[in-house]
C-alpha positions as CSV (number, residue, x, y, z in Angstrom):
1,M,138.7,-30.0,-79.6
2,D,136.4,-32.5,-81.3
3,F,133.2,-30.9,-82.5
4,T,131.8,-34.0,-84.1
5,L,128.1,-34.2,-83.6
6,S,126.4,-37.2,-82.0
7,P,123.9,-39.3,-84.1
8,E,121.0,-37.7,-82.2
9,Q,122.4,-34.2,-82.9
10,L,122.8,-35.0,-86.6
11,L,119.1,-36.1,-86.7
12,I,118.0,-32.8,-85.2
13,K,120.1,-30.8,-87.6
14,D,118.8,-32.8,-90.6
15,S,115.2,-32.6,-89.6
16,V,115.3,-28.9,-89.1
17,A,117.2,-28.4,-92.4
18,R,114.5,-30.3,-94.3
19,F,111.7,-28.3,-92.6
20,A,113.5,-24.9,-93.2
21,A,114.0,-25.8,-96.9
22,G,110.2,-26.1,-97.4
23,A,107.5,-23.6,-97.9
24,H,106.7,-22.0,-94.5
25,A,106.2,-18.3,-95.1
26,G,102.9,-17.0,-93.7
27,T,102.0,-20.3,-92.0
28,D,101.7,-21.1,-88.3
29,V,104.8,-23.3,-87.7
30,W,104.0,-23.9,-84.0
31,P,102.0,-27.1,-84.4
32,K,104.9,-28.6,-86.5
33,F,107.5,-27.5,-83.9
34,A,105.5,-29.3,-81.2
35,E,105.0,-32.4,-83.4
36,L,108.7,-32.7,-84.1
37,G,109.6,-32.2,-80.4
38,W,111.6,-29.0,-80.8
39,L,109.6,-27.2,-78.1
40,A,111.1,-29.8,-75.6
41,I,114.7,-28.9,-76.2
42,G,116.3,-27.9,-72.9
43,A,113.3,-29.0,-70.8
44,P,113.8,-31.5,-67.9
45,D,113.6,-35.2,-68.6
46,E,110.4,-35.6,-66.6
47,L,108.6,-33.4,-69.1
48,G,110.0,-35.3,-72.1
49,G,112.8,-32.8,-72.7
50,F,116.2,-33.4,-74.2
51,G,119.3,-31.6,-75.2
52,G,120.5,-28.1,-74.3
53,P,122.2,-25.1,-75.7
54,L,124.1,-27.0,-78.4
55,E,120.9,-28.6,-79.7
56,T,119.3,-25.2,-79.7
57,L,122.2,-23.9,-81.7
58,L,121.6,-26.6,-84.3
59,V,117.9,-25.7,-84.6
60,M,118.5,-22.0,-84.8
61,E,121.3,-22.2,-87.4
62,Q,119.1,-24.2,-89.7
63,L,116.1,-21.9,-89.1
64,G,118.3,-19.0,-90.0
65,R,119.5,-20.6,-93.2
66,G,115.8,-21.1,-94.2
67,L,114.8,-17.6,-93.1
68,V,112.1,-19.1,-90.8
69,V,111.1,-16.1,-88.7
70,S,109.4,-17.8,-85.8
71,P,108.8,-17.1,-82.1
72,Y,111.2,-19.9,-81.2
73,V,113.8,-17.7,-79.4
74,S,111.3,-15.6,-77.5
75,Q,108.7,-18.2,-76.6
76,V,110.8,-21.4,-76.2
77,V,114.4,-20.3,-75.4
78,L,113.8,-17.1,-73.4
79,A,110.5,-17.9,-71.7
80,G,111.3,-21.6,-71.4
81,T,114.6,-21.0,-69.7
82,I,112.9,-18.7,-67.2
83,L,110.2,-21.2,-66.4
84,R,112.7,-24.0,-66.0
85,A,115.0,-21.9,-63.7
86,A,112.0,-20.9,-61.7
87,G,110.9,-24.5,-61.2
88,R,107.5,-23.9,-62.7
89,S,107.1,-27.3,-64.4
90,E,103.3,-27.0,-64.7
91,L,103.8,-23.9,-66.9
92,L,106.8,-25.3,-68.8
93,G,104.8,-28.5,-69.5
94,R,102.2,-26.5,-71.3
95,L,104.8,-24.8,-73.4
96,V,106.5,-28.1,-74.2
97,E,103.2,-29.7,-75.4
98,G,102.4,-26.6,-77.5
99,E,99.3,-25.9,-75.5
100,E,100.3,-22.4,-74.4
101,R,102.8,-19.7,-75.5
102,F,104.6,-17.2,-73.4
103,A,106.0,-13.8,-74.1
104,V,108.5,-11.9,-71.9
105,A,108.0,-8.2,-71.2
106,Y,111.1,-6.8,-69.6
107,E,112.3,-3.8,-71.6
108,E,111.0,-0.3,-70.7
109,P,111.2,3.1,-72.5
110,H,114.7,4.6,-72.2
111,A,116.1,1.4,-70.6
112,R,118.4,0.7,-73.6
113,Y,118.1,-3.1,-73.3
114,D,119.1,-3.2,-69.6
115,P,116.9,-5.7,-67.7
116,A,117.7,-4.1,-64.4
117,A,116.3,-0.7,-65.5
118,V,112.8,-1.4,-64.2
119,T,110.3,1.2,-63.1
120,A,107.2,-0.9,-63.3
121,T,105.9,-1.9,-59.9
122,A,104.1,-4.8,-58.3
123,A,102.4,-3.6,-55.1
124,R,101.0,-6.0,-52.6
125,E,97.2,-5.8,-52.5
126,G,95.4,-8.4,-50.3
127,D,96.5,-11.9,-51.2
128,G,98.0,-10.8,-54.6
129,Y,99.8,-8.0,-56.4
130,A,98.8,-5.1,-58.6
131,I,101.2,-4.4,-61.5
132,R,101.6,-0.9,-62.9
133,G,103.9,0.3,-65.7
134,A,104.8,0.0,-69.4
135,K,106.9,-2.4,-71.4
136,V,108.2,-1.9,-74.9
137,R,109.4,-4.1,-77.7
138,V,107.8,-7.3,-76.4
139,L,108.6,-10.0,-78.9
140,D,105.8,-12.2,-80.3
141,A,103.1,-10.9,-77.9
142,A,100.2,-11.4,-80.3
143,T,100.2,-15.2,-80.0
144,A,101.1,-15.4,-76.3
145,G,98.5,-16.6,-73.8
146,T,100.7,-15.6,-70.9
147,V,103.1,-12.7,-70.4
148,I,106.1,-12.9,-68.1
149,V,106.6,-9.4,-66.8
150,S,109.3,-7.9,-64.6
151,A,108.3,-5.4,-61.9
152,R,109.8,-4.0,-58.7
153,T,108.6,-5.4,-55.4
154,G,110.3,-2.9,-53.2
155,D,113.9,-2.5,-54.1
156,E,114.2,-5.8,-55.9
157,I,112.9,-7.1,-59.2
158,S,110.4,-10.0,-59.4
159,L,108.8,-11.8,-62.3
160,F,105.1,-12.5,-62.7
161,A,103.1,-14.7,-65.1
162,V,100.1,-12.6,-66.3
163,P,97.3,-13.8,-68.5
164,A,97.4,-12.0,-71.8
165,G,93.7,-11.2,-71.6
166,A,93.9,-9.8,-68.0
167,P,91.8,-6.7,-67.3
168,N,93.7,-3.4,-67.4
169,L,96.4,-4.9,-69.7
170,T,96.5,-3.0,-73.0
171,R,98.5,-4.1,-76.0
172,A,99.7,-1.9,-78.9
173,P,101.0,-4.3,-81.6
174,Y,103.2,-3.3,-84.5
175,A,105.4,-5.0,-87.1
176,A,109.2,-4.8,-86.9
177,E,111.4,-4.0,-89.9
178,D,111.3,-7.6,-91.1
179,G,107.6,-8.1,-90.4
180,A,108.1,-9.8,-87.0
181,D,105.4,-9.5,-84.3
182,V,106.3,-6.8,-81.7
183,A,104.1,-5.0,-79.2
184,N,104.1,-2.4,-76.4
185,L,102.2,-3.3,-73.3
186,R,100.8,-1.2,-70.5
187,F,99.7,-2.5,-67.1
188,D,97.2,-0.2,-65.3
189,G,96.7,-2.0,-62.0
190,V,96.7,-5.6,-63.4
191,R,95.9,-7.9,-60.5
192,V,97.5,-11.3,-60.1
193,D,97.5,-13.8,-57.2
194,A,100.6,-14.7,-55.3
195,Q,101.1,-17.9,-57.3
196,A,101.7,-15.8,-60.4
197,M,105.2,-14.9,-59.0
198,L,107.9,-16.9,-60.8
199,G,110.8,-17.8,-58.5
200,P,111.4,-16.2,-55.1
201,L,110.5,-12.7,-54.2
202,G,113.2,-10.4,-55.5
203,G,114.8,-13.1,-57.6
204,G,113.4,-12.0,-60.9
205,L,116.5,-10.3,-62.3
206,A,118.7,-13.4,-62.0
207,L,116.0,-15.5,-63.8
208,L,115.6,-12.9,-66.5
209,E,119.3,-12.5,-67.1
210,Q,119.7,-16.3,-67.4
211,G,116.9,-16.5,-69.9
212,L,118.2,-13.6,-71.9
213,D,121.7,-15.1,-72.1
214,H,120.2,-18.3,-73.5
215,A,118.1,-16.3,-76.0
216,V,121.1,-14.2,-77.1
217,A,123.1,-17.4,-77.8
218,A,120.2,-18.7,-79.9
219,L,120.2,-15.4,-81.9
220,C,123.9,-15.8,-82.5
221,A,123.2,-19.3,-84.0
222,E,120.4,-17.8,-86.2
223,G,122.8,-15.1,-87.4
224,L,125.3,-17.7,-88.3
225,G,122.8,-19.6,-90.4
226,L,121.7,-16.4,-92.1
227,M,125.2,-15.2,-93.1
228,S,126.2,-18.7,-94.1
229,L,123.4,-18.8,-96.6
230,M,124.2,-15.3,-97.8
231,L,127.8,-16.4,-98.5
232,E,126.8,-19.5,-100.4
233,A,124.3,-17.5,-102.5
234,T,126.9,-14.9,-103.3
235,V,129.5,-17.4,-104.4
236,E,126.9,-19.1,-106.6
237,Y,125.8,-15.8,-108.1
238,T,129.3,-14.8,-109.0
239,K,129.7,-18.1,-110.9
240,Q,126.6,-17.4,-113.0
241,R,126.9,-13.6,-113.6
242,H,129.2,-12.9,-116.7
243,Q,131.0,-9.8,-117.6
244,F,133.5,-9.3,-120.4
245,G,132.7,-12.9,-121.4
246,V,133.8,-14.5,-118.1
247,P,132.1,-15.2,-114.7
248,I,132.6,-12.3,-112.3
249,G,133.7,-14.9,-109.8
250,S,136.9,-15.3,-111.7
251,F,137.9,-11.7,-110.9
252,Q,140.7,-11.8,-108.3
253,A,139.4,-8.8,-106.4
254,L,136.0,-10.4,-105.9
255,Q,137.6,-13.7,-104.9
256,H,139.5,-11.9,-102.2
257,R,136.3,-10.3,-100.9
258,M,134.5,-13.6,-100.8
259,A,137.5,-15.1,-98.9
260,E,137.1,-12.4,-96.3
261,M,133.4,-13.1,-96.1
262,F,134.3,-16.8,-95.5
263,V,136.7,-15.9,-92.7
264,E,134.0,-13.8,-91.0
265,V,131.4,-16.6,-91.2
266,E,133.9,-19.0,-89.6
267,L,134.8,-16.5,-86.9
268,A,131.0,-16.1,-86.2
269,R,130.7,-19.9,-86.1
270,S,133.4,-20.2,-83.5
271,M,131.8,-17.6,-81.3
272,A,128.3,-19.1,-81.7
273,Y,129.7,-22.5,-80.5
274,L,131.5,-20.7,-77.7
275,A,128.3,-19.1,-76.6
276,A,126.5,-22.5,-76.5
277,M,129.4,-24.1,-74.5
278,T,129.5,-21.2,-72.1
279,L,125.9,-21.8,-71.2
280,E,126.7,-25.4,-70.4
281,D,130.0,-25.0,-68.6
282,R,129.6,-21.6,-66.9
283,R,126.0,-22.1,-65.7
284,D,127.0,-21.5,-62.1
285,D,129.3,-18.5,-62.9
286,P,127.1,-15.6,-64.0
287,A,130.0,-13.2,-64.6
288,A,131.8,-15.7,-67.0
289,R,128.5,-16.5,-68.6
290,K,127.7,-12.8,-69.3
291,R,131.2,-12.2,-70.7
292,G,131.1,-15.2,-73.0
293,I,127.6,-14.4,-74.3
294,S,128.3,-10.7,-74.9
295,A,131.5,-11.4,-76.6
296,A,129.8,-13.8,-79.0
297,K,126.9,-11.3,-79.7
298,V,129.4,-8.5,-80.5
299,Q,131.5,-10.7,-82.9
300,V,128.5,-12.3,-84.6
301,A,127.0,-8.8,-85.1
302,R,130.2,-7.4,-86.6
303,S,130.7,-10.5,-88.9
304,A,127.0,-10.3,-90.0
305,R,127.3,-6.6,-91.0
306,F,130.4,-7.4,-93.1
307,V,129.0,-10.4,-94.8
308,A,125.6,-8.9,-95.4
309,Q,126.9,-5.6,-96.8
310,N,129.3,-7.3,-99.1
311,A,126.7,-9.9,-100.2
312,I,124.4,-7.1,-101.3
313,Q,127.3,-5.3,-103.1
314,L,128.5,-8.3,-105.0
315,H,125.0,-9.1,-106.1
316,G,124.6,-5.6,-107.6
317,G,121.1,-4.3,-108.4
318,I,119.4,-7.7,-107.8
319,G,120.5,-7.7,-104.2
320,M,118.4,-4.6,-103.6
321,S,115.2,-6.0,-105.0
322,E,112.3,-7.4,-103.0
323,E,112.0,-10.4,-105.3
324,Y,115.5,-11.7,-104.4
325,K,116.3,-13.4,-101.1
326,A,119.4,-11.5,-100.3
327,G,117.6,-8.3,-99.2
328,H,115.3,-10.3,-96.9
329,Y,118.3,-12.1,-95.3
330,F,119.9,-8.6,-94.8
331,K,116.8,-7.3,-93.0
332,R,116.7,-10.2,-90.7
333,L,120.4,-10.0,-89.9
334,T,119.9,-6.3,-89.1
335,M,117.2,-7.3,-86.6
336,V,119.3,-10.0,-85.1
337,E,122.1,-7.5,-84.4
338,R,119.6,-5.3,-82.4
339,L,117.5,-7.9,-80.7
340,L,118.1,-8.4,-76.9
341,G,120.9,-5.9,-76.9
342,D,122.8,-4.3,-79.7
343,T,126.6,-4.2,-80.2
344,D,127.2,-1.2,-78.0
345,F,125.2,-2.7,-75.2
346,H,126.9,-6.1,-75.2
347,L,130.4,-4.5,-75.7
348,A,129.7,-2.4,-72.5
349,R,128.5,-5.5,-70.6
350,Y,131.5,-7.5,-71.6
351,V,133.8,-4.7,-70.3
352,A,131.8,-4.4,-67.1
353,H,132.3,-8.1,-66.3
354,R,135.8,-8.4,-67.7
355,G,137.6,-8.0,-64.4
356,A,135.4,-10.4,-62.4
357,K,137.3,-13.2,-60.8
358,T,136.2,-16.6,-61.9
359,E,137.5,-20.1,-61.4
360,A,138.9,-21.6,-64.5
361,A,137.3,-24.7,-65.8
362,P,137.7,-26.6,-69.1
363,L,135.0,-26.0,-71.7
364,R,133.1,-29.2,-72.6
365,V,132.6,-30.1,-76.2
366,A,130.3,-32.6,-77.8
367,E,131.3,-36.2,-77.6
368,P,132.5,-37.7,-80.9
369,A,130.0,-40.1,-82.6
370,P,130.9,-43.8,-82.1
371,A,132.7,-45.4,-85.0
């Protein structure tokens, strides 16, 4: 397989890398994302969109390397994929232009990441619906102008676009372990009109699962960037730290350990690219798509744990300090492992779809750049 990036993909990668290398902590990066066109990745051509899962991988890998903790996955990849699949170009256009942000509220207490475990309801009232229920761990809800919420309409699940300031919608924000924006939401008879429904009646679960798979693939790419940087920082540190008059990187035992870390990073890289290609080539095969995405999430999480733990150990005491970057990368990798389904959830989902019959088709890879 030829994984050579096209000139356009190289431009995306280089521009994100330059941005991620700058000072961005504590700043609102959204206007810059809109200016550089990154909000349009994956959108239809008529909205000025371009690229797809592979371009998203390039963006997220570099954002991970720079530890840019942004709402890109939740508000562009997850929400954007849902809006695109639902055919709501008027809402997607506002997202692409940076005019409005969207949060997705799908997880409920005791659901354990399962998007089908929905008890919230949307009852028909007049010409609209009244939504009742609670959602937990809603990512980046504080800056969202619209919340995409899943609710049962009878026996099926539908999605609704609810204004964040709607009456009877209460929000309980809190900070995640790495400082990211998270909130619990409660809907006490929130009324919306019929146009608020995204997609067909009862078609919300398929839309939600498609969006979640794209978001999980993006998280895999972010995890790849995080652990790549941790490996490089570890190798550099062992060249500078001396013991017994020599760099500790000259010790054979530590060289073996860093070699193992390198192998895990490359394994994670392979699975992150597999996830991106699965979204492209298995888009019409939900079972194969779920298998591929869950397999990637499991391996990236396992590799991330190995790389992060060994990076901290090889750094010694400085790796545990707040002043050094290794600990902050470790916290973010820990969050990536748990976001949108932890290892146990995705391992179970992989097994559940392992026996599904699918038609074999060759995976497509990026075209080589012209000579």
